[in-house]
Backbone as a chain_set.jsonl record, in Angstrom:
{"seq": "MVSIVRSADVAPQPWANGGGTTRGLLRADDDAWRVSLAGIDADGPFSPFPGKHRLLTVVEGPGLALVVDGVEQVVEPRRPFAFDGDAQVVASVPEGPVRVLNVIADPAVDAFVTVLELGRTSSIPLAEDQAALVLQGRASVHGDEALAYDLVVGPAVVTGRCTLAVVTLQRG", "coords": {"N": [[0.837, -1.184, 0.0], [0.593, 2.162, -0.879], [1.82, 5.012, 0.674], [1.022, 8.272, 1.073], [1.572, 11.252, 2.559], [-0.257, 13.997, 2.858], [0.603, 17.24, 3.063], [-1.093, 19.413, 3.253], [-3.256, 18.357, 4.545], [-2.448, 18.08, 7.128], [-2.679, 19.637, 10.119], [-1.287, 22.805, 10.904], [0.857, 23.462, 13.651], [1.461, 25.848, 16.14], [4.664, 27.164, 17.075], [6.091, 27.188, 20.341], [7.34, 29.615, 20.888], [6.176, 31.309, 19.096], [7.397, 31.951, 16.709], [6.993, 30.592, 14.375], [5.437, 27.856, 12.553], [4.672, 24.32, 12.582], [4.3, 21.269, 10.774], [3.732, 18.075, 11.518], [4.785, 15.432, 9.743], [5.653, 12.745, 9.658], [6.493, 10.127, 11.885], [8.489, 7.998, 13.885], [7.362, 4.926, 15.326], [8.443, 4.462, 17.832], [9.312, 6.936, 18.581], [11.925, 7.561, 17.812], [12.69, 9.147, 15.716], [11.594, 11.978, 13.787], [9.824, 13.643, 11.144], [9.23, 16.758, 9.822], [7.526, 19.645, 8.472], [8.291, 22.888, 8.511], [7.371, 26.285, 8.963], [9.164, 29.217, 9.03], [8.682, 32.251, 10.17], [9.53, 34.528, 11.469], [12.262, 36.154, 13.211], [14.025, 34.447, 15.816], [14.491, 32.174, 18.661], [15.238, 28.649, 18.339], [13.571, 25.72, 19.515], [15.068, 23.618, 21.944], [16.239, 20.231, 21.557], [17.116, 18.054, 23.506], [19.601, 15.506, 23.544], [19.136, 14.654, 20.97], [19.717, 14.76, 17.377], [19.757, 17.092, 14.672], [18.552, 17.816, 11.384], [18.255, 20.102, 8.961], [16.638, 21.473, 6.156], [16.279, 24.033, 3.889], [13.446, 24.45, 2.031], [11.829, 26.167, 0.753], [11.962, 29.549, -0.088], [14.413, 32.226, 0.427], [16.64, 31.561, 1.995], [18.31, 31.021, 5.166], [19.442, 32.43, 8.16], [21.442, 31.351, 10.787], [22.449, 31.24, 14.203], [24.41, 29.16, 15.827], [25.153, 27.876, 18.807], [26.655, 30.227, 19.222], [28.036, 30.508, 16.83], [27.91, 31.838, 13.628], [25.91, 30.832, 10.888], [25.018, 30.21, 7.503], [22.255, 29.015, 5.916], [21.645, 27.663, 2.966], [19.19, 27.432, 0.326], [17.911, 24.178, -0.21], [20.169, 22.815, 0.667], [21.158, 20.619, 2.916], [21.538, 21.05, 6.454], [23.203, 20.149, 9.314], [22.921, 19.865, 12.876], [23.429, 19.837, 16.45], [20.886, 18.748, 18.657], [20.953, 19.723, 21.225], [22.066, 22.185, 21.008], [22.186, 25.768, 21.33], [20.182, 27.686, 19.42], [19.551, 30.36, 17.293], [17.474, 31.811, 14.968], [17.311, 33.799, 11.992], [15.453, 35.545, 9.547], [16.4, 37.197, 7.197], [15.731, 37.852, 4.572], [13.096, 37.285, 4.335], [10.264, 35.08, 5.08], [10.74, 31.493, 5.411], [10.419, 28.049, 4.434], [11.039, 24.94, 5.912], [12.356, 21.625, 5.752], [12.451, 19.451, 8.347], [14.307, 17.273, 10.235], [14.465, 15.326, 13.048], [16.3, 13.337, 15.201], [17.204, 10.419, 17.171], [20.499, 9.65, 18.517], [21.183, 7.07, 17.657], [20.177, 6.851, 15.149], [20.966, 7.415, 11.867], [20.586, 10.18, 9.903], [19.816, 11.408, 6.693], [19.524, 13.758, 4.024], [18.796, 14.134, 0.678], [18.639, 16.034, -2.198], [16.973, 15.648, -5.189], [16.43, 15.692, -8.74], [13.938, 14.561, -10.86], [13.518, 13.413, -14.147], [11.27, 13.22, -16.98], [11.271, 10.505, -17.707], [12.475, 9.296, -15.592], [12.963, 7.413, -12.527], [12.765, 6.66, -9.021], [13.523, 4.359, -6.568], [12.204, 3.969, -3.321], [13.278, 2.894, -0.193], [12.252, 1.027, 2.771], [13.168, 2.58, 4.874], [13.04, 5.166, 3.997], [11.734, 8.315, 2.824], [10.138, 10.691, 0.679], [9.96, 14.077, 0.106], [8.007, 16.031, -1.927], [9.173, 18.691, -3.728], [8.878, 20.318, -5.97], [6.798, 20.209, -8.886], [5.116, 17.219, -10.017], [4.719, 14.105, -8.571], [4.461, 10.682, -9.307], [3.111, 7.797, -7.908], [2.668, 4.581, -8.066], [0.285, 5.04, -9.565], [-0.998, 6.955, -8.041], [-1.005, 10.444, -7.215], [1.368, 12.794, -6.055], [1.787, 16.016, -4.81], [3.391, 19.285, -4.524], [5.04, 19.5, -1.444], [3.896, 17.25, -0.407], [4.461, 14.118, 1.203], [6.005, 11.195, 0.29], [5.996, 7.977, 1.446], [8.242, 5.359, 1.881], [8.197, 1.731, 1.495], [8.364, 2.387, -1.992], [8.014, 3.286, -5.47], [8.942, 6.112, -7.122], [7.964, 8.195, -9.736], [7.952, 10.609, -12.425], [8.037, 14.076, -13.402], [9.763, 15.96, -11.349], [11.012, 17.566, -8.336], [12.637, 16.26, -5.571], [13.088, 15.881, -2.036], [14.823, 13.571, -0.566], [14.568, 11.671, 2.259], [16.515, 9.739, 4.364], [16.565, 7.382, 6.909], [18.474, 5.688, 8.83], [18.861, 3.082, 11.062], [21.331, 2.484, 13.507]], "CA": [[0.0, 0.0, 0.0], [1.345, 3.396, -1.004], [1.482, 5.993, 1.695], [1.333, 9.663, 0.767], [1.099, 12.17, 3.581], [-0.539, 15.279, 2.201], [0.876, 18.261, 4.082], [-2.275, 20.278, 3.388], [-4.198, 17.69, 5.45], [-1.873, 18.074, 8.472], [-2.881, 20.969, 10.703], [-0.075, 23.43, 11.433], [0.898, 23.705, 15.092], [2.367, 26.962, 16.399], [5.796, 26.971, 17.977], [5.892, 27.783, 21.667], [7.815, 31.001, 20.9], [5.416, 32.092, 18.134], [8.216, 32.306, 15.558], [6.651, 29.801, 13.198], [4.52, 26.727, 12.717], [5.207, 23.058, 12.079], [3.363, 20.202, 10.408], [4.359, 16.778, 11.724], [4.419, 14.579, 8.619], [5.954, 11.33, 9.868], [7.181, 9.899, 13.153], [8.712, 6.585, 14.205], [6.48, 4.421, 16.388], [9.148, 4.555, 19.113], [9.769, 8.327, 18.696], [13.361, 7.669, 17.551], [12.875, 10.201, 14.734], [10.388, 12.599, 13.234], [10.006, 14.477, 9.96], [8.194, 17.79, 9.81], [7.648, 20.76, 7.542], [8.114, 24.051, 9.378], [7.449, 27.636, 8.422], [9.845, 30.156, 9.913], [8.153, 33.536, 9.73], [10.138, 35.645, 12.197], [13.505, 35.882, 13.933], [13.835, 33.956, 17.175], [15.197, 30.948, 19.029], [14.681, 27.319, 18.103], [13.406, 24.903, 20.714], [16.1, 22.585, 22.057], [15.848, 18.819, 21.567], [18.241, 17.403, 24.176], [19.861, 14.113, 23.226], [18.791, 14.376, 19.568], [20.428, 15.544, 16.378], [18.794, 17.712, 13.754], [18.936, 18.034, 9.996], [17.322, 21.106, 8.464], [16.832, 21.81, 4.752], [15.368, 25.07, 3.403], [12.799, 23.941, 0.825], [11.15, 27.297, 0.105], [12.444, 30.82, 0.419], [15.751, 32.613, 0.005], [17.71, 31.065, 2.857], [18.093, 31.193, 6.592], [20.654, 32.708, 8.938], [21.387, 30.741, 12.116], [23.57, 31.322, 15.122], [24.397, 27.873, 16.518], [26.143, 27.952, 19.893], [27.497, 31.402, 19.033], [28.691, 30.509, 15.512], [26.984, 32.199, 12.55], [25.798, 29.886, 9.77], [24.041, 30.542, 6.475], [21.673, 27.79, 5.365], [21.178, 27.962, 1.623], [18.094, 26.565, -0.109], [18.127, 22.809, -0.682], [21.446, 22.28, 1.15], [20.916, 20.177, 4.293], [22.418, 21.559, 7.496], [23.075, 19.316, 10.516], [23.386, 20.444, 14.13], [23.061, 19.099, 17.656], [19.623, 19.156, 19.259], [21.254, 20.418, 22.474], [22.648, 23.499, 20.703], [21.378, 26.98, 21.401], [20.058, 28.125, 18.036], [18.708, 31.514, 17.025], [17.299, 31.951, 13.528], [16.794, 35.053, 11.447], [14.978, 35.436, 8.168], [16.672, 38.549, 6.713], [15.123, 38.099, 3.259], [11.694, 36.891, 4.372], [9.937, 33.755, 5.621], [11.187, 30.287, 4.714], [9.847, 26.767, 4.84], [12.138, 23.989, 6.044], [12.178, 20.221, 6.073], [13.135, 19.306, 9.618], [14.432, 15.888, 10.691], [15.009, 15.259, 14.406], [16.494, 11.901, 15.423], [18.075, 9.913, 18.229], [21.864, 9.393, 18.046], [21.281, 5.75, 17.035], [19.6, 6.934, 13.808], [21.678, 8.282, 10.926], [19.615, 10.854, 9.032], [20.377, 12.028, 5.501], [18.585, 14.344, 3.074], [19.389, 14.326, -0.638], [17.696, 16.668, -3.115], [17.113, 15.059, -6.526], [15.461, 16.058, -9.774], [13.563, 13.46, -11.744], [13.032, 13.775, -15.472], [10.033, 12.565, -17.418], [11.388, 9.042, -17.764], [13.242, 8.841, -14.436], [12.254, 6.883, -11.366], [13.621, 6.398, -7.869], [12.905, 3.474, -5.58], [12.367, 4.331, -1.916], [13.303, 1.748, 0.713], [11.406, 1.171, 3.961], [13.696, 3.609, 5.765], [13.109, 6.407, 3.249], [10.535, 9.054, 2.431], [10.52, 11.755, -0.245], [9.107, 15.254, 0.088], [7.948, 16.647, -3.25], [9.452, 20.121, -3.631], [8.297, 20.949, -7.153], [6.284, 19.284, -9.879], [4.161, 16.18, -9.63], [5.299, 12.773, -8.482], [3.495, 9.597, -9.454], [3.466, 6.648, -7.087], [1.714, 3.499, -8.324], [-0.982, 5.578, -10.038], [-1.452, 8.06, -7.197], [-0.197, 11.631, -7.476], [1.813, 13.601, -4.923], [2.092, 17.377, -5.237], [4.373, 19.993, -3.705], [5.033, 19.348, 0.011], [3.394, 15.935, 0.003], [5.544, 13.208, 1.562], [5.822, 9.811, -0.138], [6.65, 7.112, 2.422], [8.686, 4.1, 1.296], [8.741, 1.435, 0.174], [7.592, 2.849, -3.144], [8.783, 3.748, -6.618], [8.454, 7.437, -7.488], [8.254, 8.626, -11.095], [7.37, 11.908, -12.753], [8.939, 15.226, -13.518], [9.63, 16.623, -10.055], [12.179, 17.695, -7.478], [12.359, 15.571, -4.311], [14.043, 15.839, -0.937], [14.737, 12.19, -0.098], [15.014, 11.511, 3.641], [16.891, 8.385, 4.724], [16.688, 7.259, 8.363], [19.069, 4.368, 9.057], [19.165, 2.75, 12.465], [22.675, 1.933, 13.643]], "C": [[0.886, 1.254, 0.0], [0.872, 4.384, 0.05], [1.958, 7.373, 1.25], [0.731, 10.505, 1.88], [0.946, 13.524, 2.912], [-0.406, 16.392, 3.24], [-0.311, 19.195, 4.289], [-3.304, 19.679, 4.342], [-3.694, 17.64, 6.891], [-1.966, 19.493, 9.028], [-1.566, 21.544, 11.217], [-0.221, 23.682, 12.937], [1.86, 24.86, 15.349], [3.519, 26.555, 17.309], [5.484, 27.653, 19.287], [6.31, 29.25, 21.689], [7.098, 31.878, 19.872], [6.176, 32.455, 16.868], [7.912, 31.527, 14.297], [5.643, 28.724, 13.526], [5.185, 25.475, 12.188], [4.07, 22.103, 11.767], [4.118, 18.888, 10.558], [3.898, 15.811, 10.656], [4.596, 13.095, 8.903], [6.767, 11.194, 11.138], [7.339, 8.397, 13.341], [7.8, 6.179, 15.347], [7.114, 4.566, 17.765], [9.713, 5.958, 19.372], [11.272, 8.497, 18.499], [13.677, 8.766, 16.524], [11.526, 10.793, 14.351], [10.769, 13.488, 12.064], [8.868, 15.489, 9.957], [8.527, 18.847, 8.764], [7.322, 22.005, 8.356], [8.206, 25.341, 8.589], [8.114, 28.525, 9.451], [9.519, 31.554, 9.396], [8.866, 34.729, 10.334], [11.436, 35.193, 12.854], [13.178, 35.347, 15.324], [14.55, 32.652, 17.416], [14.459, 29.694, 18.563], [14.506, 26.635, 19.45], [14.529, 23.874, 20.765], [15.473, 21.189, 22.031], [17.006, 18.035, 22.166], [18.358, 15.929, 23.801], [19.531, 13.718, 21.801], [19.783, 15.088, 18.655], [19.415, 15.994, 15.347], [19.41, 17.887, 12.374], [17.861, 18.92, 9.382], [17.659, 21.42, 7.012], [15.813, 22.872, 4.362], [14.78, 24.575, 2.089], [12.001, 25.022, 0.099], [11.658, 28.577, 0.743], [13.909, 31.02, 0.111], [16.894, 32.054, 0.832], [17.443, 31.477, 4.28], [19.433, 31.477, 7.246], [20.456, 32.118, 10.33], [22.623, 31.146, 12.908], [23.45, 30.078, 15.985], [25.524, 27.875, 17.532], [27.16, 29.068, 19.651], [28.188, 31.513, 17.69], [27.65, 30.799, 14.43], [27.069, 31.2, 11.405], [24.788, 30.444, 8.776], [23.564, 29.229, 5.882], [21.039, 28.157, 4.028], [20.058, 27.007, 1.226], [18.595, 25.224, -0.646], [19.492, 22.232, -0.319], [21.269, 21.905, 2.614], [21.986, 20.688, 5.261], [22.156, 20.772, 8.778], [23.598, 20.068, 11.73], [22.821, 19.639, 15.293], [21.761, 19.633, 18.235], [19.789, 19.875, 20.584], [21.736, 21.851, 22.24], [21.641, 24.618, 20.959], [21.375, 27.58, 20.006], [19.101, 29.31, 17.959], [18.678, 31.696, 15.513], [16.909, 33.381, 13.187], [16.465, 34.832, 9.977], [15.138, 36.814, 7.501], [16.014, 38.877, 5.373], [13.679, 37.634, 3.193], [11.519, 35.463, 4.841], [10.472, 32.613, 4.75], [10.375, 29.097, 5.213], [10.989, 25.768, 4.855], [11.615, 22.575, 6.286], [13.044, 19.981, 7.29], [13.126, 17.833, 10.016], [15.11, 15.93, 12.058], [15.097, 13.782, 14.766], [17.386, 11.624, 16.626], [19.478, 9.684, 17.659], [22.031, 8.041, 17.347], [20.722, 5.724, 15.612], [20.441, 7.905, 12.984], [20.653, 8.853, 9.951], [20.35, 11.552, 7.895], [19.245, 12.643, 4.696], [19.357, 14.597, 1.788], [18.327, 14.923, -1.55], [18.006, 16.181, -4.529], [16.064, 15.614, -7.479], [15.206, 14.844, -10.646], [13.075, 14.024, -13.069], [11.792, 12.966, -15.806], [10.115, 11.048, -17.375], [12.167, 8.47, -16.587], [12.344, 8.229, -13.377], [13.272, 6.698, -10.236], [12.875, 5.463, -6.922], [13.193, 4.006, -4.179], [12.31, 3.061, -1.084], [12.384, 2.022, 1.911], [11.87, 2.278, 4.888], [13.835, 4.963, 5.064], [11.727, 7.006, 3.022], [11.013, 10.178, 1.522], [9.488, 12.87, -0.201], [9.159, 15.855, -1.309], [8.148, 18.15, -3.073], [8.826, 20.898, -4.78], [7.787, 19.858, -8.074], [5.279, 18.312, -9.295], [4.873, 14.843, -9.644], [4.181, 11.755, -8.612], [4.014, 8.397, -8.68], [2.371, 5.599, -7.267], [0.321, 4.032, -8.667], [-1.56, 6.698, -9.191], [-0.502, 9.235, -7.424], [0.121, 12.363, -6.18], [2.254, 14.957, -5.462], [3.08, 18.016, -4.275], [4.038, 19.889, -2.219], [4.264, 18.139, 0.512], [4.602, 15.045, 0.258], [5.171, 11.794, 1.136], [6.641, 8.938, 0.805], [6.987, 5.781, 1.761], [8.203, 2.909, 2.093], [7.781, 1.854, -0.938], [8.56, 3.152, -4.276], [8.14, 5.05, -7.075], [8.908, 7.74, -8.906], [7.669, 10.021, -11.282], [8.422, 12.996, -12.801], [8.776, 16.058, -12.253], [10.987, 16.761, -9.381], [11.789, 17.126, -6.114], [13.466, 15.822, -3.3], [13.871, 14.456, -0.316], [15.367, 12.113, 1.292], [15.313, 10.034, 3.872], [17.164, 8.355, 6.214], [17.162, 5.848, 8.672], [19.373, 4.176, 10.529], [20.499, 2.047, 12.518], [22.705, 0.56, 14.267]], "O": [[1.816, 1.367, 0.799], [-0.326, 4.557, 0.276], [3.155, 7.602, 1.074], [-0.477, 10.472, 2.113], [1.923, 14.116, 2.454], [-1.2, 16.478, 4.176], [-0.508, 19.711, 5.389], [-4.135, 20.404, 4.889], [-4.422, 17.206, 7.783], [-1.396, 20.43, 8.467], [-0.81, 20.847, 11.893], [-1.287, 24.064, 13.418], [2.974, 24.853, 14.823], [3.365, 25.713, 18.193], [4.693, 28.596, 19.33], [5.718, 30.05, 22.414], [7.383, 33.072, 19.783], [5.657, 33.194, 16.032], [8.515, 31.778, 13.253], [5.075, 28.681, 14.618], [6.153, 25.553, 11.431], [3.02, 22.127, 12.409], [5.049, 18.62, 9.798], [2.737, 15.403, 10.655], [3.798, 12.273, 8.452], [7.62, 12.029, 11.438], [6.446, 7.619, 13.003], [7.498, 6.983, 16.229], [6.412, 4.768, 18.756], [10.511, 6.139, 20.292], [11.842, 9.48, 18.973], [14.804, 9.257, 16.471], [10.472, 10.193, 14.563], [11.879, 14.015, 11.996], [7.696, 15.128, 10.072], [9.644, 18.926, 8.253], [6.2, 22.157, 8.838], [9.013, 25.471, 7.669], [7.686, 28.585, 10.604], [10.0, 31.982, 8.347], [8.817, 35.827, 9.779], [11.675, 33.998, 13.029], [12.184, 35.74, 15.934], [15.146, 32.08, 16.502], [13.237, 29.682, 18.415], [15.215, 26.942, 20.408], [14.901, 23.317, 19.733], [14.325, 21.0, 22.434], [17.789, 17.422, 21.44], [17.366, 15.202, 23.747], [19.64, 12.541, 21.456], [20.582, 15.911, 19.102], [18.365, 15.377, 15.164], [20.617, 18.078, 12.224], [16.697, 18.53, 9.297], [18.826, 21.611, 6.669], [14.61, 22.646, 4.488], [15.516, 24.309, 1.139], [11.553, 24.82, -1.029], [11.77, 28.674, 1.965], [14.578, 30.12, -0.398], [18.037, 32.083, 0.377], [16.481, 32.188, 4.571], [20.438, 30.842, 6.925], [19.434, 32.354, 10.975], [23.698, 31.364, 12.348], [22.515, 29.947, 16.776], [26.701, 27.875, 17.17], [28.361, 28.884, 19.847], [28.86, 32.51, 17.425], [26.641, 30.101, 14.323], [28.155, 30.778, 11.006], [23.811, 31.081, 9.17], [24.365, 28.427, 5.403], [20.033, 28.864, 3.971], [19.988, 25.889, 1.737], [19.553, 25.149, -1.416], [19.93, 21.259, -0.932], [21.233, 22.787, 3.472], [23.17, 20.75, 4.93], [21.029, 20.732, 9.271], [24.577, 20.809, 11.645], [21.871, 18.871, 15.142], [21.561, 20.847, 18.295], [18.873, 20.565, 21.032], [21.804, 22.641, 23.181], [20.43, 24.442, 20.824], [22.424, 27.938, 19.47], [17.991, 29.268, 18.489], [19.721, 31.732, 14.86], [16.27, 34.077, 13.975], [17.106, 34.048, 9.277], [14.153, 37.513, 7.266], [15.766, 40.044, 5.071], [13.093, 37.591, 2.112], [12.49, 34.721, 4.986], [10.632, 32.749, 3.537], [9.739, 29.144, 6.266], [11.81, 25.737, 3.939], [10.586, 22.366, 6.928], [14.24, 20.273, 7.273], [12.064, 17.219, 10.122], [16.193, 16.497, 12.208], [14.112, 13.052, 14.659], [18.196, 12.454, 17.04], [19.632, 9.538, 16.446], [22.934, 7.886, 16.525], [20.785, 4.694, 14.94], [20.608, 9.067, 13.354], [19.947, 8.113, 9.266], [21.374, 12.201, 8.106], [18.132, 12.117, 4.681], [20.432, 15.197, 1.802], [17.23, 14.376, -1.664], [19.137, 16.283, -5.005], [14.954, 15.96, -7.073], [16.137, 14.185, -11.11], [12.314, 14.992, -13.104], [11.332, 12.141, -15.017], [9.136, 10.38, -17.043], [12.489, 7.282, -16.581], [11.14, 8.482, -13.329], [14.475, 6.594, -10.474], [11.743, 5.737, -6.523], [14.309, 4.442, -3.894], [11.402, 2.245, -1.247], [11.818, 3.107, 2.041], [11.062, 2.857, 5.613], [14.635, 5.804, 5.474], [10.709, 6.313, 3.028], [12.177, 10.574, 1.59], [8.3, 12.647, -0.436], [10.239, 16.156, -1.817], [7.389, 18.804, -2.358], [8.309, 21.999, -4.59], [8.275, 18.728, -8.05], [4.682, 18.542, -8.244], [5.546, 14.493, -10.613], [3.086, 11.949, -8.086], [5.185, 8.029, -8.776], [1.287, 5.714, -6.696], [-0.687, 3.557, -8.143], [-2.533, 7.332, -9.6], [0.661, 9.045, -7.779], [-0.742, 12.532, -5.319], [2.995, 15.04, -6.441], [3.549, 17.378, -3.332], [2.912, 20.153, -1.797], [4.007, 18.011, 1.709], [5.64, 15.193, -0.387], [4.149, 11.258, 1.564], [7.847, 9.139, 0.948], [6.124, 5.148, 1.154], [7.833, 3.058, 3.258], [6.565, 1.694, -0.834], [9.768, 3.262, -4.067], [6.947, 5.093, -7.376], [10.079, 7.568, -9.245], [6.98, 10.543, -10.405], [9.538, 12.842, -12.305], [7.786, 16.772, -12.093], [11.974, 16.155, -9.799], [10.74, 17.468, -5.568], [14.635, 15.957, -3.663], [12.887, 14.201, 0.379], [16.537, 12.445, 1.479], [14.47, 9.177, 3.608], [17.902, 9.192, 6.733], [16.357, 4.922, 8.767], [20.048, 4.992, 11.157], [20.79, 1.154, 11.722], [23.779, -0.017, 14.438]]}, "num_chains": 1, "name": "protein.A"}
């Protein structure tokens, strides 16, 4: 059975600090990891996730400026950025709001995000430990269609002319 999580069907939840919202798209049964789509609308701190590691990818917008434990970082669109969940992080959106793919995982889980473009005749198989967020275009999965910001959960074969952010969550 093909699983497509339609982000439009997931209610946004406000952050505790009011700096944005998040849509929880997928979570491990044992809470070892989670995948969400967050909107960062204003400057402010990130919530800490002690004992976890984080992987953030800007999927919409011009980019994001972070200060992670006192070190300035620039997160460019579609380039995954990893940091410790214990870190003190302050974000700023100097060029306007952004949307990010956010992966938070236990240390025993290796998380990766790879951005890929599929052509008309291309396909990509997703394993059980993978999911793909559609960034642009339309993805076809066994006759069902996934649009921008829908998450295709593996195992599945994705075809169609689209750009995907493929999340891999490997347990050590």
